[in-house]
N, C-alpha and C positions, 0 to 999 in steps of 0.2 A: 166869530172867536174861534181859535184852536177849541182842542177837546178841553182841556183843561178848567180856560174859563168855561164854557159849557157844564161843564160839571159844577162850578164854580154856581156860574147860570139856577143852574136845575136848585139845588142843597139850596141858594135865599127867596129863589120862589116854594119850595117846595117843605122845608123842615119847616120844624115848630120854632118859635121864641125864642124857646129854651135848646135848641139847641145848637153844638160849634157848628162854627162856616167856615170850611176850608180857607180859605181866602181872607176870614179875620183872624189864625194862627198867632197865637207870637210871637210866632216865630223856633229860631233851634237857638242855644247859645255859639256856635259857627256857625256865620251865615251864607246862605247857601239861596242861588239864584234860582227859578222859577224854573220849573217845566212847560213841555205845551202837553201835554200827554196829562200826567195822573198829577196828583192834589198833592197838596203836604204828608195828607195823612195817609192815602191809597203810599207812597214813597214808604216814610215808617215800615207800613202794610210788609211792602217788603222786602223789606232789607230784616226787620225781623224773621222771615219764612227764609231768607238766605243764611242766616249766621248760622255759623258750627254753634252758637248753645242752643239754638234752637233744634237741632238733628241730636243737638246729644239728646236730649229729649227721652227719647225712644228707648234710650237702657236708661232713665232712671226711674226710681223705686214712687209707686202712687202710695199706696198700701199696705200692700204686700209685698218682702222682699224675695226676689228669684222667688215667684208662684210653681207650681205645677200644673201648669197647661196654658197654651194660646191667647186663651183670651180675657185673661186679666188689663186691668187698664193699666196703662204706664206713663208716667209723667206728661209724655208727649200727648195721648189718647186725653188724656183729660185736662189737659189743657185746648183744644176741641171740638172737646162736646161744650167747653168754656165756653168758647168762641161763638158755638151754629145756637147756644140759649142767644146771647149775647146780641147778636144780630139778628136773633126774631125778636127781641124786646126792639131795638136797636131800630128794626120795620117799623113797626106794626108803630112802637110813638112818634114818629116820624123824627125820629135821632138819625144822627149821626154815623152812618154801618161801618166806617170806613176808618172811624177814629176810635169808635167802638170795638170791631176787630181786629186794628193795630197792638188799643190797649191789653182786651184780651189773651190772643198770645204770645204778647209780649210782658203777661206778669208771674210768669213763673222759669225765665230764667236765671237765675240765680240760686234754684233750689239743688240744694245738698243730694250727694252719692246718701242714701236709702232715708230718704225723705226727711222724716220731723223728728224723727229718733237723727239721723246726721248732723240735723236741723240745730238738736238741743248738744251733742257733742259740739261741734264748732262752736257755740254762742258758752259756754261754762271753757273751755281756755280760751276763747280768743280775748284777748287783750280790751278790745274794744266792742265787746260782745258780739254778736251773729245776727241777723235777723234777712228773713229768704224775700224779703220782698226787698230792703234795702237792698242787700242784695243783685237781686232781677236791677236795679239801674242805676248799680256800678258797671254794670258788666255792658248794659248799652251807651254809662258817659262812656266808660275808659276799657275795658277790659276783649269787648272783639277790639275785629277787626287790626289786633297789636297795638292794642294800649291808643288808639284812634277814635271809637267806640261810635255810634253807629252813627251819634248828634241828632239821636228824633227833635222831635220837636214837646213844647215841655209840656203840652195837652196828655199826651201819652206817656209821658213817665211824672205826669203826675198822678194821672190816672192805676202807672205800675206802681207807682210807692205807694199810694193810699189801697188799694181793694182789699187788702189784709183785715179782718177780724172789724176794730173802731178807728177808721180810717177814714176820713172824711176828704175823699174827691172834689176836683172843684168844677168838676162838670157831668150829669145826667149820666153822659156815655159812659163812664168814670164808676159812681156810681150803679150804672148798670152791671158793668162788670165783676161789679162786686157781691150781687146777691146772686148772677148767672155763676159765677161761681162755688159758696156756699149749695145753690140749686144740685150742681152738677155732682160734684165730693159728697155729698149726705148717699142723692141717688143712686152713682154708680158705684160706690162702695157697696152701700148697699147690697147690689148684684155681686157684688167679690167678695160677699163674703155666705151666703145665700151659697154663691157657685162653692165655695170651700165650706163647707158643709159647719161655716163659724155660727149659723142662727136659723131659724126659721120665719116666716113669713109669723107664726102665730104669738113668735117672743117677740114683737113691735108694739107696742101703744098700739093699741087696741084704734081710739078714739082718732090715732093720725092717720093708722089705713086707714080705718072706715071714713072718715073725711077726703082722705087725698086722694086717694085710692091705691090697691094692694100692686100695681107694678109702676115699678117706676117712671116708665110710659108715658100712666096714664098722672102720677105726681108731678111728673117734670109739666103735662098740659094744664092742669088743673095752675099749677103752680105761674105758669104763663099770664095764663088768661086770670089771673087774680093779679098779677101787678099789671096787666097793661088794665083792666077796666079801672085802676083804683091810681094811677099815673097818668090815665090821659090827659092833659091838658093844665097838668100842674108842672110848675115843676119840683116837682123832688121823685122821686119811687120809692114805691112803697108800698106792702100788702096790705088785706083786710088784715084786723088786729087779732081774731078769731083764728082766723088762716094762720096768721102767722107765730101762733102759740101754737099750732098745733104740730107748725112745722118744726120752730124749734123745739119742741117735745122730743121732735124723729133724731134731733140733732144730736143733744146730750146724750141718747138713752146710743148712739153709735157712741161717745165719748165715752159713754160711761163700757159698754156689752162688750163694744169692738177694737175701735183704737186705741182704746185704756183695761180692755180685756186678758183673758185667762190668754188667748189662742196667741195672738200676737202681742205679749208678753215675752209667750216664749220665744216665737222669732227674735224679740227686740235682745234677747239675753245673750244669742247667737251675734249678731252685729252690735252691739251697744258699745259703743269706745272705739272703733277701730277711728278713729274720727282722730279721733282725740293722740291714741295713738301713732301717726300722719300725721297727724298737727306739730305735737312732739318734736319726733320725729325732725322731723322739716327745721323747726328753729335751734336746736341743734347741731343740725348739716345743715342749712339753709344754702351751701353749693350743691346741692341734691339735686337739688328743684332744677329740669332741663332749665339752660343758658338760654334754648329757640329764645323761650319763657321770659325768664326778668330781664331779660336784655329791653324789654320796652319802658321798663320803668325807670323813672329817674333820681337823681341823690337824695330825692326828698321823701322817697317811697317806703317805708315804715312795713319790717318783717312782720309787723304783724293780717297787714292786708292784701300781703302778696304770698302767703303762708294760706291765707284763708281762701284768695282768689285762683288759687292751686288746688287745693281741696277741693272747694265748693264747685268747681270744674268738672270732679271727675264722674266719670258710672259709677254704677255701680260696679259692675264684671272688674272696671280699671282699678277704679281705691280698694277690692277686694284684693286683686294680684298684688299692687304694693306693699297692700300689712302681712298677704304671706310671705310675701318676698322678704321681710324687712324681718319679721318671726322670725325665718327660720336660720336670715343671716347677720342680724346683724342684733336682733333684739332681745 
């Protein structure tokens, strides 16, 4: 047996009956021969890590746009924290860790500059609407590798597409990433909000903090343990109902008090509309999109998709630079 076959044999013997086996993957849109070292999901993970879109996440907003400090989360550090939580759960539940990790690392590749503010901007002007989970799939299926995409497995693409909100992943590994995403952003955005002075511990829902823990470390550990205890040997990823209620109360608090709160609203007023302006400019001046970007599209590609691909792929600083240049010279 080669290394890959040994790994697949290990999976077959050790993983939960509800886990996805690499050897039983539904494959890729474009067929590829197996290799002798890595399983298909390990190859997907590596392709994502080595992609340009993954590297650009370090310069994209998580919650705070251009924060005054070096320790605030970016979209990249968020992605890594989601991956770590998800891998911990996958190992404890005997699920496929490589599949889980690949989904986690790829789930936000299509996120816009300026976080959800930028996503709302593009959604309002795009003819087809814009959602970052769908764009993440578009990135791995087409945008990356000069129009060739990464040719990921169907299981990874399914997890990326369905990680958001009410999505319904078809694998437990996808469900693990879905809940890990929420656990990560709620808790690390609390950390960053405390650091920014936007809130204090005393502002937060008292019962949630009392039960789940006063620190992010304690809350994440508590939630992971609860999910493991309630999901072990089950074909689902679930929390205790009371714990779930307290966690979602904390999440709702973050939306009301922070994400939609006065302090971030001030920040949003500064950056709101930037992506709308860029979209409208490139729609009128399509030839200003770099030739090296456009040349990989075919005659059936519509302007709306190309413009959204170009803008969504920008980092915060590049989008702002483009906007300032247009404001100075052409708007």
